[in-house]
C-alpha positions, 0 to 999 in steps of 0.5 A: 415774635410779633404782636399780631402772631403773640396775640393769635397765639394767645387767643387760640390757646385760651378759646382751645382750652375753653371749648375742650372744656366745655366739651369734656364736662357734660352733654349739657355743657357741650349741647350749650357751646354747640348751640352757640357756635349754630348762634354765632356763626348763623348771625356771621353767615345773616350779617354777610347777607344781610349787612343793611338790617341788624333785624334780619341778622337776629331773624336769621339766628332764630330761624337757621339755629335755635328753631332748627336745634329746637326742632331736631332736639325733640326728634328721636334720634335714629328715626325716619324724620332724623334720616330724612334731615340728616341725607338733606344736610349731606346732599347740601354739603355736596352741592356746596362741593359742586359749587366749587368747580363751577364758574358761577354761584348757584347757591342761592345765598341773597334769595334764600339766605335763612335756609341756605344758613339753616342747611348750612349750619343749624341741621348739621349742629341740631343732627350732631347735639341730638347724636352726643345726648342719645347715649344715656352716658355721654362719652365726650371723646366723640365730639373732642376727638373730631375738634382734635382732628380738625384743629390736627388737619387745620395745623399741619396743613399750614405748616406743612404747606407753609414750608414745602408748598407749591403746587396751589390747590384750589388758587380761585378760593383760596389762592394760600392752600398747596397739595403738599399741605393737604397731603400732609394734613391727611398724614398727620390727621389719620396719624391722630385718628389712630392714636385716639383708638389707645383712649378709653373709649367706645369707638373702634379703630375703623370708626377713629380711621375712617373720621380722620379721612372723613376730617381731612377730606370733608373738614378741606371742603369745609374750609373751601367752602367758607372761603368761596362765601367770603369770597363772594362778599368781598370779606377778608373775615366773616366777624372779628370776635376772636383777635386774630382769629376772625369770627366763630364761622372762619374758626367752626366752618370745617367743624360744622361741614364735616359732621353730617358724614361724622353723623352717618359713619356713626350711624352705619358702624354703631 
């Protein structure tokens, strides 16, 4: 194993253990982790958009991560305002998907960077924090399950694609992704979702299988959206916080992107 792969493997293992431990321990530690993800991801986004100003990078964190989370924290879960914010987040996700198929970028990163970051990062994470803190008894299997499904989808897309992938999925945005890898990821992600049903959880078979499909489909789009953003700014990674893995936005792009869809699923089935 090369030194690069060894560093990547060690970093990935340690990082995964820390993430899972924080999500499992309590709603407080899970909230702290999700808030940290929002802070560091929005900082990396701000650094891409406002690379000439550290002040604007910090303001981006405040405006697009801390304020949305604080505001949503004080909104009643499932209220009309909560639904409005959820529909806004869903609409923004759809706009980003549409943007992948346009010849010119329609996302106003330069003009409305802080608003874009709030729609892209802060609001979805804030809505999910409200969800996991809604029940008197914290069910860690919801955030843990979504993270595990994301990791399964990403890993299988890479492994299957690297072995048998030939047909390019989206060469203009991510030339290494293939249809074979994507279909393989879908199969293994749905199987993993089925496996989650055997754990002690309040969520049904229908919920987990639907969540698996959502993670597979929209998690893949989340990765493509972030890849398009990096191509737009001509960078390889959003940051260098995690040796061999890039930045926080690189690691959590799919997770953040699927959150509004997972929340909608939860509200529909519960």
